[in-house]
C-alpha positions as CSV (number, residue, x, y, z in Angstrom):
1,M,-6.6,23.6,-33.0
2,K,-8.1,20.4,-31.7
3,K,-6.5,18.4,-34.5
4,S,-3.1,20.0,-33.7
5,A,-3.5,19.0,-30.0
6,S,-4.3,15.5,-31.1
7,L,-1.2,15.3,-33.2
8,R,1.0,16.6,-30.3
9,C,-0.6,14.0,-28.0
10,G,0.0,11.2,-30.6
11,F,3.6,12.3,-31.1
12,L,4.2,12.3,-27.3
13,F,2.6,8.9,-26.9
14,V,4.8,7.4,-29.7
15,L,7.9,9.0,-28.1
16,I,7.2,7.7,-24.7
17,T,6.5,4.2,-26.1
18,A,9.8,4.3,-28.0
19,I,11.8,5.4,-25.0
20,S,10.1,2.7,-22.8
21,L,10.8,0.0,-25.3
22,W,14.5,1.0,-25.4
23,K,14.7,1.4,-21.6
24,V,13.3,-2.1,-20.8
25,Q,15.4,-3.6,-23.6
26,F,12.4,-5.0,-25.5
27,S,13.4,-7.7,-28.0
28,L,11.0,-9.5,-30.4
29,P,13.7,-11.9,-31.6
30,L,14.3,-12.9,-28.0
31,L,10.6,-13.6,-27.4
32,W,10.4,-15.5,-30.7
33,E,13.4,-17.6,-29.8
34,R,12.8,-18.3,-26.1
35,G,9.1,-17.5,-25.7
36,S,8.1,-21.2,-25.3
37,R,10.1,-21.3,-22.0
38,F,7.3,-19.2,-20.4
39,F,5.1,-22.3,-20.4
40,D,7.8,-24.6,-18.9
41,I,6.5,-23.9,-15.3
42,A,2.9,-24.0,-16.4
43,R,3.4,-27.4,-18.0
44,A,5.2,-28.6,-14.8
45,M,2.1,-27.7,-12.8
46,V,-0.1,-30.1,-14.8
47,P,-1.5,-32.3,-13.4
48,P,-1.7,-30.7,-9.9
49,D,-0.9,-32.9,-7.0
50,L,-4.3,-33.5,-5.4
51,S,-2.7,-35.3,-2.4
52,Y,-1.3,-31.9,-1.4
53,V,-4.8,-30.3,-1.1
54,P,-5.3,-31.0,2.6
55,V,-2.1,-29.2,3.4
56,V,-3.3,-26.1,1.5
57,L,-6.8,-25.8,3.0
58,R,-5.7,-24.2,6.3
59,P,-3.5,-21.4,4.9
60,L,-6.1,-20.9,2.1
61,W,-8.7,-20.3,4.7
62,A,-6.3,-17.8,6.5
63,T,-6.0,-16.0,3.2
64,V,-9.8,-15.6,2.9
65,Q,-10.0,-14.5,6.5
66,M,-7.4,-11.8,6.0
67,S,-9.2,-10.6,2.9
68,V,-12.6,-10.4,4.7
69,A,-11.3,-8.7,7.8
70,G,-9.1,-6.3,5.9
71,T,-11.8,-5.3,3.4
72,V,-14.6,-4.9,5.9
73,L,-12.6,-2.9,8.4
74,G,-11.0,-0.9,5.6
75,A,-14.4,-0.1,4.0
76,I,-15.8,1.2,7.3
77,A,-12.6,3.3,8.0
78,G,-12.5,4.4,4.4
79,F,-16.0,5.7,4.6
80,L,-15.3,7.7,7.8
81,G,-12.1,9.0,6.2
82,A,-14.1,10.1,3.1
83,V,-16.5,12.0,5.2
84,F,-13.6,13.6,7.1
85,A,-11.8,14.5,3.8
86,N,-14.8,15.8,2.0
87,S,-14.9,19.6,1.8
88,Y,-18.7,19.7,2.4
89,T,-18.8,17.7,5.6
90,N,-15.4,19.0,6.8
91,P,-14.9,22.7,5.8
92,L,-11.7,23.0,7.9
93,P,-8.8,22.9,5.4
94,Y,-6.1,22.8,8.1
95,L,-7.5,19.4,9.1
96,R,-8.6,18.1,5.7
97,I,-5.5,18.8,3.6
98,P,-2.9,17.1,6.0
99,F,-5.3,14.1,6.2
100,K,-5.4,13.8,2.4
101,A,-1.6,14.1,2.3
102,V,-1.3,11.1,4.7
103,V,-3.8,9.1,2.7
104,H,-1.8,9.8,-0.5
105,L,1.5,8.7,1.2
106,I,0.1,5.4,2.4
107,R,-1.6,4.8,-0.9
108,T,1.8,5.0,-2.6
109,V,3.0,1.9,-0.8
110,P,2.0,-1.5,-2.3
111,A,0.2,-4.0,0.0
112,L,3.2,-6.3,-0.1
113,I,5.5,-3.6,1.3
114,L,2.9,-2.6,3.9
115,A,2.8,-6.2,5.0
116,L,6.6,-6.4,5.3
117,V,6.6,-3.2,7.4
118,C,3.8,-4.6,9.6
119,T,5.8,-7.7,10.3
120,F,8.4,-5.5,12.0
121,F,5.6,-4.2,14.4
122,V,3.4,-7.3,15.1
123,G,5.6,-10.1,14.0
124,I,5.1,-12.8,11.4
125,G,1.6,-14.0,10.8
126,S,-1.9,-13.3,9.5
127,L,-2.3,-10.2,11.7
128,A,0.4,-8.4,9.7
129,G,-1.3,-9.3,6.5
130,T,-4.7,-8.2,7.8
131,I,-3.4,-4.8,8.9
132,A,-1.7,-4.3,5.5
133,L,-4.9,-5.0,3.7
134,F,-6.9,-2.8,6.1
135,L,-4.5,0.1,5.5
136,S,-4.5,-0.4,1.7
137,T,-8.3,-0.7,1.6
138,T,-8.8,2.3,3.9
139,V,-6.7,4.7,1.8
140,V,-8.1,3.6,-1.5
141,M,-11.7,3.8,-0.4
142,T,-11.1,7.1,1.3
143,R,-9.9,8.6,-1.9
144,I,-12.7,7.1,-4.0
145,G,-15.3,8.1,-1.4
146,Y,-14.4,11.7,-1.0
147,E,-14.0,12.2,-4.8
148,D,-17.5,10.8,-5.3
149,M,-18.9,13.0,-2.5
150,E,-17.2,16.1,-3.9
151,N,-18.6,15.4,-7.4
152,A,-22.1,14.9,-6.1
153,N,-24.8,17.6,-6.6
154,L,-24.8,19.8,-3.5
155,K,-27.7,22.1,-4.4
156,V,-30.3,20.0,-2.5
157,P,-28.3,19.7,0.8
158,R,-27.5,23.4,0.7
159,C,-31.2,24.2,0.3
160,L,-31.9,22.0,3.3
161,E,-29.3,23.9,5.3
162,V,-31.0,27.2,4.5
163,A,-34.3,25.7,5.7
164,G,-32.7,25.0,9.0
165,C,-31.4,21.4,8.6
166,S,-27.9,20.6,10.0
167,R,-25.1,20.0,7.5
168,L,-24.6,16.4,8.7
169,R,-28.3,15.5,8.5
170,A,-28.5,17.2,5.0
171,F,-25.6,15.0,3.9
172,I,-27.1,11.8,5.2
173,R,-30.5,12.6,3.6
174,T,-29.3,13.6,0.2
175,V,-25.7,12.9,-0.7
176,L,-25.3,9.6,1.2
177,P,-28.0,7.7,-0.7
178,H,-26.5,8.9,-4.0
179,V,-22.9,7.8,-3.3
180,L,-23.4,4.7,-1.1
181,P,-24.3,2.2,-3.9
182,G,-21.2,3.2,-5.9
183,Y,-19.1,3.1,-2.8
184,L,-20.2,-0.5,-2.0
185,T,-19.7,-1.5,-5.6
186,N,-16.1,-0.3,-5.3
187,V,-15.7,-2.2,-2.0
188,L,-16.7,-5.4,-3.9
189,Y,-14.1,-4.7,-6.6
190,L,-11.5,-4.2,-3.9
191,F,-12.5,-7.4,-2.1
192,E,-11.8,-9.4,-5.2
193,S,-8.3,-7.8,-5.6
194,N,-7.6,-8.2,-1.8
195,V,-8.2,-12.0,-2.2
196,R,-5.4,-12.0,-4.8
197,H,-3.2,-9.7,-2.8
198,A,-3.6,-11.8,0.3
199,S,-2.3,-14.8,-1.6
200,I,1.2,-13.3,-2.0
201,L,1.5,-11.5,1.4
202,G,2.9,-14.7,2.9
203,Y,6.0,-14.2,0.7
204,V,7.2,-11.7,3.4
205,G,5.8,-13.7,6.3
206,A,2.4,-11.9,6.6
207,G,0.3,-15.1,6.8
208,G,-1.9,-16.8,4.3
209,I,-1.1,-19.1,1.4
210,G,1.7,-17.0,0.0
211,L,4.4,-18.5,2.3
212,L,3.4,-22.0,1.2
213,L,3.4,-20.9,-2.4
214,N,6.8,-19.3,-2.2
215,E,8.2,-22.4,-0.5
216,R,6.9,-24.8,-3.1
217,I,8.2,-22.6,-5.9
218,A,11.6,-22.3,-4.3
219,W,11.8,-26.1,-4.0
220,R,10.5,-26.4,-7.6
221,Q,7.6,-28.6,-6.5
222,Y,5.5,-27.4,-9.4
223,H,2.8,-30.1,-9.1
224,E,2.1,-28.8,-5.6
225,V,2.1,-25.2,-6.9
226,G,-0.5,-26.4,-9.4
227,A,-2.7,-27.7,-6.5
228,I,-2.3,-24.3,-4.7
229,L,-3.3,-22.3,-7.8
230,M,-6.2,-24.7,-8.5
231,L,-7.7,-24.0,-5.1
232,L,-7.0,-20.3,-5.3
233,Y,-8.8,-20.3,-8.7
234,G,-11.8,-21.9,-7.0
235,I,-11.8,-19.2,-4.3
236,V,-11.5,-16.4,-6.8
237,L,-14.2,-17.9,-9.0
238,M,-16.6,-18.1,-6.0
239,T,-15.7,-14.6,-5.0
240,E,-16.3,-13.3,-8.5
241,G,-19.7,-14.9,-8.6
242,V,-20.9,-13.6,-5.3
243,S,-19.5,-10.1,-6.0
244,E,-21.2,-10.0,-9.4
245,W,-24.5,-11.0,-7.9
246,L,-24.2,-8.4,-5.1
247,R,-23.2,-5.8,-7.6
248,K,-26.3,-6.4,-9.6
249,V,-28.4,-6.0,-6.4
250,L,-26.7,-2.7,-5.6
251,E,-27.3,-1.5,-9.2
252,G,-31.0,-2.4,-9.0
253,K,-30.7,-5.1,-11.7
254,R,-31.8,-7.8,-9.1
255,T,-34.2,-7.5,-6.2
256,L,-33.4,-8.7,-2.7
257,G,-36.2,-9.0,-0.2
258,K,-35.9,-8.2,3.5
259,N,-35.1,-11.8,4.4
260,G,-32.4,-11.9,1.7
261,K,-30.8,-8.7,3.0
262,L,-30.8,-10.1,6.6
263,A,-29.2,-13.3,5.3
264,V,-26.5,-11.5,3.5
265,A,-25.8,-9.3,6.5
266,A,-25.7,-12.4,8.8
267,I,-23.2,-14.2,6.5
268,V,-20.9,-11.2,6.2
269,T,-21.1,-10.6,10.0
270,T,-20.3,-14.3,10.7
271,L,-17.3,-14.4,8.3
272,F,-16.0,-11.1,9.6
273,T,-16.3,-12.2,13.3
274,A,-14.7,-15.6,12.5
275,S,-11.9,-13.8,10.7
276,L,-11.1,-11.5,13.7
277,V,-11.4,-14.3,16.3
278,T,-8.9,-16.6,14.5
279,L,-6.2,-13.9,13.9
280,E,-2.7,-14.7,15.2
281,W,-2.4,-12.0,17.8
282,P,1.1,-11.2,19.1
283,T,2.1,-12.5,22.6
284,E,4.2,-9.4,23.3
285,W,3.1,-5.8,22.5
286,G,5.5,-2.9,22.1
287,R,8.4,-4.9,20.6
288,G,8.0,-2.9,17.4
289,N,8.8,0.4,19.0
290,A,12.4,0.3,18.0
291,A,11.5,-0.7,14.4
292,A,8.9,2.1,14.2
293,S,11.5,4.6,15.4
294,A,14.1,3.4,12.8
295,I,11.6,3.4,10.0
296,F,10.3,6.9,10.9
297,A,13.9,8.2,11.1
298,G,14.7,6.7,7.7
299,I,11.7,8.4,6.1
300,C,12.4,11.7,7.7
301,H,16.2,11.5,7.0
302,P,16.5,9.7,3.6
303,D,19.8,9.0,1.9
304,T,20.1,12.3,-0.1
305,A,22.9,10.8,-2.2
306,M,20.5,8.3,-3.7
307,L,17.9,11.0,-4.3
308,F,20.1,13.1,-6.6
309,S,22.6,10.7,-8.1
310,L,22.1,9.5,-11.7
311,S,23.7,6.1,-11.3
312,H,21.8,2.9,-12.2
313,N,21.3,2.0,-8.5
314,D,19.8,5.4,-7.4
315,V,16.4,6.9,-7.3
316,P,16.1,9.0,-10.5
317,Y,17.2,6.1,-12.8
318,L,15.1,3.6,-11.0
319,L,12.0,5.9,-11.2
320,V,12.4,6.2,-15.0
321,E,12.8,2.5,-15.3
322,T,9.7,1.8,-13.1
323,F,7.6,4.2,-15.1
324,C,8.7,2.6,-18.4
325,I,7.9,-0.9,-17.0
326,A,4.4,0.3,-15.8
327,F,3.7,2.2,-19.1
328,L,4.5,-0.8,-21.3
329,G,2.7,-3.2,-19.0
330,T,-0.4,-1.0,-19.2
331,L,-0.1,-0.6,-22.9
332,G,0.4,-4.3,-23.6
333,G,-2.4,-5.3,-21.2
334,T,-4.8,-2.8,-22.8
335,L,-4.1,-4.0,-26.4
336,I,-4.9,-7.6,-25.4
337,A,-7.7,-6.8,-23.0
338,V,-9.6,-4.8,-25.7
339,W,-9.8,-7.9,-27.9
340,L,-10.4,-10.5,-25.2
341,S,-13.3,-8.4,-23.7
342,F,-15.2,-8.6,-26.9
343,F,-14.7,-12.4,-27.0
344,A,-16.0,-12.6,-23.5
345,S,-19.1,-10.5,-24.0
346,F,-22.4,-12.3,-23.9
347,R,-23.9,-9.5,-26.0
348,I,-21.5,-10.2,-28.9
349,L,-20.8,-14.0,-28.9
350,P,-22.8,-17.1,-28.0
351,F,-23.0,-17.9,-24.3
352,P,-20.7,-21.0,-24.3
353,V,-17.9,-19.2,-26.2
354,A,-18.1,-16.1,-24.0
355,L,-18.2,-18.2,-20.9
356,V,-15.0,-20.0,-21.8
357,S,-13.3,-16.7,-22.5
358,R,-14.5,-15.3,-19.1
359,M,-13.2,-18.3,-17.3
360,G,-9.8,-17.9,-19.1
361,L,-9.7,-14.2,-18.0
362,L,-10.5,-15.2,-14.4
363,L,-7.6,-17.7,-14.6
364,I,-5.2,-14.9,-15.7
365,R,-6.3,-12.8,-12.8
366,T,-5.8,-15.6,-10.3
367,V,-2.1,-16.2,-10.8
368,P,0.0,-13.9,-8.5
369,A,2.2,-11.4,-10.1
370,F,5.5,-12.9,-8.8
371,V,4.6,-16.3,-10.3
372,Y,4.3,-14.6,-13.7
373,G,7.5,-12.8,-13.0
374,L,9.3,-16.1,-12.4
375,M,7.8,-17.5,-15.6
376,W,9.0,-14.5,-17.7
377,I,12.4,-14.5,-16.2
378,R,12.9,-18.0,-17.7
379,V,12.5,-16.2,-21.1
380,T,14.2,-12.9,-20.7
381,G,16.4,-13.3,-17.6
382,P,16.1,-10.9,-14.6
383,G,15.5,-7.3,-15.4
384,P,12.9,-4.7,-16.6
385,F,11.9,-6.6,-19.7
386,A,10.5,-9.4,-17.5
387,G,8.8,-6.8,-15.4
388,A,7.0,-5.2,-18.3
389,L,5.8,-8.5,-19.6
390,T,4.6,-9.5,-16.2
391,L,2.6,-6.3,-15.7
392,A,1.1,-6.7,-19.1
393,L,-0.3,-10.1,-18.1
394,C,-1.5,-8.8,-14.7
395,S,-3.2,-5.9,-16.4
396,I,-5.3,-8.0,-18.8
397,G,-7.6,-9.4,-16.2
398,L,-8.7,-6.2,-14.5
399,L,-8.9,-4.2,-17.7
400,A,-10.9,-6.8,-19.6
401,K,-13.3,-6.9,-16.7
402,R,-13.8,-3.1,-16.7
403,F,-14.1,-3.2,-20.5
404,L,-16.7,-6.0,-20.3
405,I,-18.9,-3.9,-17.9
406,A,-18.7,-1.0,-20.3
407,I,-19.7,-3.3,-23.3
408,D,-22.6,-4.8,-21.4
409,E,-24.0,-1.3,-20.8
410,I,-23.8,-0.1,-24.4
411,Q,-27.0,1.5,-25.7
412,L,-27.4,-0.1,-29.2
413,G,-30.3,2.0,-30.3
414,P,-28.2,4.8,-31.9
415,Y,-26.1,2.2,-33.7
416,A,-29.2,0.4,-35.1
417,A,-30.7,3.8,-36.2
418,S,-27.5,4.7,-38.0
419,R,-27.4,1.3,-39.8
420,A,-31.1,1.7,-40.8
421,M,-30.2,5.1,-42.4
422,G,-27.6,3.3,-44.5
423,V,-24.5,4.4,-42.6
424,P,-21.7,1.7,-43.0
425,S,-21.2,-0.5,-40.0
426,V,-17.6,0.8,-39.2
427,R,-18.7,4.4,-39.4
428,A,-21.8,3.8,-37.3
429,F,-19.8,2.0,-34.7
430,W,-17.3,4.9,-34.6
431,R,-20.0,7.5,-34.2
432,T,-22.4,5.8,-31.8
433,V,-20.6,3.1,-29.9
434,R,-17.1,4.4,-29.5
435,P,-18.2,7.6,-27.6
436,Q,-19.9,5.3,-25.0
437,L,-16.8,3.3,-24.5
438,S,-13.9,5.7,-24.8
439,G,-14.4,7.6,-21.5
440,R,-14.8,4.4,-19.4
441,Y,-12.0,2.7,-21.2
442,A,-9.7,5.7,-20.5
443,A,-10.7,5.8,-16.8
444,A,-9.9,2.0,-16.5
445,I,-6.5,2.4,-18.2
446,L,-5.5,5.4,-16.1
447,Y,-6.5,3.5,-12.9
448,R,-4.5,0.5,-14.1
449,M,-1.4,2.6,-14.8
450,D,-1.6,3.9,-11.3
451,V,-1.8,0.4,-9.9
452,N,1.1,-0.8,-12.1
453,I,3.4,1.8,-10.9
454,R,2.9,0.6,-7.3
455,E,2.9,-3.1,-8.3
456,A,6.3,-2.7,-10.0
457,A,7.6,-2.7,-6.4
458,I,6.2,-6.2,-5.9
459,L,8.2,-7.5,-8.8
460,G,11.3,-6.7,-6.9
461,V,10.9,-9.9,-5.0
462,V,11.8,-11.9,-8.1
463,G,14.3,-9.4,-9.6
464,A,12.0,-8.1,-12.4
465,G,13.5,-4.6,-12.6
466,G,12.3,-1.2,-11.4
467,I,12.5,0.3,-7.9
468,G,11.1,-2.8,-6.2
469,T,14.4,-4.8,-6.0
470,P,16.5,-2.3,-4.2
471,L,13.5,-1.4,-2.0
472,I,12.9,-5.0,-0.8
473,L,16.7,-5.5,-0.3
474,A,17.0,-2.3,1.7
475,M,14.1,-3.3,4.0
476,M,15.5,-6.8,4.5
477,H,18.9,-5.3,5.5
478,Y,17.3,-2.6,7.7
479,E,18.9,0.2,5.6
480,W,16.2,2.7,6.5
481,P,17.8,5.8,5.0
482,Q,17.9,4.0,1.6
483,V,14.3,2.9,2.2
484,G,13.3,6.5,2.9
485,A,15.0,7.7,-0.4
486,L,13.2,5.0,-2.4
487,F,9.9,5.7,-0.6
488,W,10.0,9.5,-1.4
489,G,10.9,8.6,-5.0
490,M,7.8,6.4,-5.3
491,V,5.7,9.2,-3.8
492,L,7.0,11.6,-6.3
493,L,6.3,9.3,-9.3
494,V,2.8,8.4,-8.1
495,T,2.0,12.0,-7.5
496,I,3.1,13.1,-10.9
497,V,1.0,10.4,-12.6
498,D,-2.0,11.3,-10.4
499,V,-1.7,15.0,-11.3
500,L,-1.4,14.3,-15.0
501,S,-4.4,11.9,-14.8
502,E,-6.5,14.4,-13.0
503,L,-5.6,17.2,-15.5
504,W,-6.7,14.8,-18.3
505,R,-10.0,14.0,-16.6
506,K,-10.8,17.7,-16.0
507,K,-10.0,18.6,-19.6
508,N,-12.2,15.9,-20.9
509,R,-15.0,16.8,-18.5
510,K,-14.9,20.4,-19.8
511,S,-14.9,19.2,-23.4
């Protein structure tokens, strides 16, 4: 029975892959013939124009400030939201379920689209970008938080309740210490991604370095683009190092004394305060009321013709195309990340070789998605093929990092014991190491698939296929009923993928 189910899953996977390849017009001959054009822009960036560095520093600092403020505020609000959405701390379903629905709706929208919406309310500037990152961080951390809280062992807090302890105090004494380290670790992951997201929000006028980056690309000043990406790489490298160190502290692999904890708290507080103080606050409040009314009306009264028409410019077709782009992007990124993660592991290769590989993976993660999109469009032209290739590159960095963490935590004792008993190395690996990796690999892949579906909308700014192009155009032209139709289509697609992922997780937990 289990073998039959595996065969059915394998057949379904091959079928979806074949349909996706056909849908995005995948062409190996085209890649072979024109693939070198991908590196034209990269070659034009070298050497970077160092004289342009002083111009970049101020918007780069604004990008860091947006990331810090959005992440800290979002982490706090996300924790409160997780407590409110958790069935143990909030047993009232008529409050909890609508709140979860709102969280899911906001989580559907990519940060770039949230930033564009925020510019209608508070105007152009870093405040719009900060609010977008705050909302994005809040909904993601709310979901992660309440899932961790609901999966925690509740026997001890319930016993304390029976003994007369209040539910909130029981939660703080037992569940909170269990989930808080993992929650803070996920906040660090999200901060790293927020730094990269903040670098493109300026594309829609939401402050930071993105506006400058978009302007230089539009003028084809690629040496200056190289200078921007060089500085951005330095910020991402520093962020990665600090986050990795803090993550080891949270996991108990490094110790931090009282003075060290106070120093970290003081640095975070100073950065957060400076980020809030220097935000570009609007001079007039309330000017976004008309925009809010129009957006709300468009969402409540979407263009139903777009929802049910099967033409190439309407929602059903665009959803299928978006799914195929995200699926192939995730698949391609996974295949490459699996190999690169082994080359970047200090447990497998010598330190210098693994370090170079890790620096290369960090460079891949640094480049914004729309830059990759522009580079691939030179090869394939505008359309879904460029979108799938772009998401594949964007997926490599995050997946390889998650895979690396899994590899670093492998227990090699069972493998060594199997080899000592004469079991061949491949069979020993399959029986002892693979089970330790498969669950964590699958979780990372499912998470990246979820991200790629939403990031497909970002690719619309460069015309790389999917639902993003018509969504961006509709928002730019204030066609809110069309925006509403495309929004509900995205909600439907993300919800279907979420449900299927959750069913898969539950099935594998039971087995």
